[in-house]
N, C-alpha and C positions, 0 to 999 in steps of 0.2 A: 236784426236783434243786432244791435252794438258786441255785447258779451259773443255770438259769434265771427263779427269781425276779428274784435282780442284777441280770442279761438287761433284761430287762423295764420296771427301773424304770434304766437306764442305770448300774448300777455294773460298773465292771469289775471281773472277776476270772479269776485262771486258779487253778488247784485247787495246793494246795499237796506234791499229790505230783510235780509238773510243779516248780514254786518250789526245791524241797527239794531238787534229785537231785543235787545237785551231792556229800553226801553218802557216797549210795546211790554212787555213781560213781565216789567216791573210795575208800572201802570196799571194792567190788569186786575194785574194780582193782588193788588191792593183795593181796586176799586171792586172785585167780587167778588174776595174773599175775607176782605180787608187785616190782609196781612201784609209785612212787607218783607222780601224774597232776598235771600243777602245777594250780595253786591256780586261774590262769589259763587254764590250756585252760579247766578243767571249768564256770568261768563264762563263756566262749565259749558254748560248745556247750549249756547253759541260756537264754541270750540270745537262742540261733538257732531252739533249740524254742520258749520264747516267744513269738516274733517269727514265725514259721511256723505257731502255731497264730493268732496270734491275725491273722496273713494271711488262716487259713483259717477264719475266723469269721465277718470281714466278705466274702468273696469268697461265702460259701456262705448268709450270713445266719441263723447257728447262734448259739447265746452259746457262748462261749469253753469254758465248763466240758462243753458235749459235746464237743467239737471232741479236749478234752485224752481225753477219757474213751475216743472212738472210736479217736485213733491208737496211745492205751497197750494195747488193746486188739489191735489189726491187730502193732503191732512185739511181743507176748507173742505168739499165732498165730504168727510168725515167727521165733523165735526156741524154739520147741519142737522139738525131736531125737526121733525117733521114738518112746524107751524114756520119756520123759513128761520127762526132763532140760533144764535148756538148755545149749544149747555156748557152747565158754567164748572163744568168738572173736567174739560176736554181741553181747557185752557193751558 
């Protein structure tokens, strides 16, 4: 994983799927719920997520990219509904 190598070299890296999540959040919220989430609220959500990932990375002595992938997988597991779809209220 590229994030591991960057971490070993002391380079801080958070995967693009975390950093660029704002556009997905805004689009999904609009299309699934018919509302536009304010940009500052999205910025806060993404910032909180990055801070949480970095904090976990330090606490667990793991590269941030590994923590981000693990947490994304956990979230996806929680979102799945019995029929394989994703529930709207989980976004």
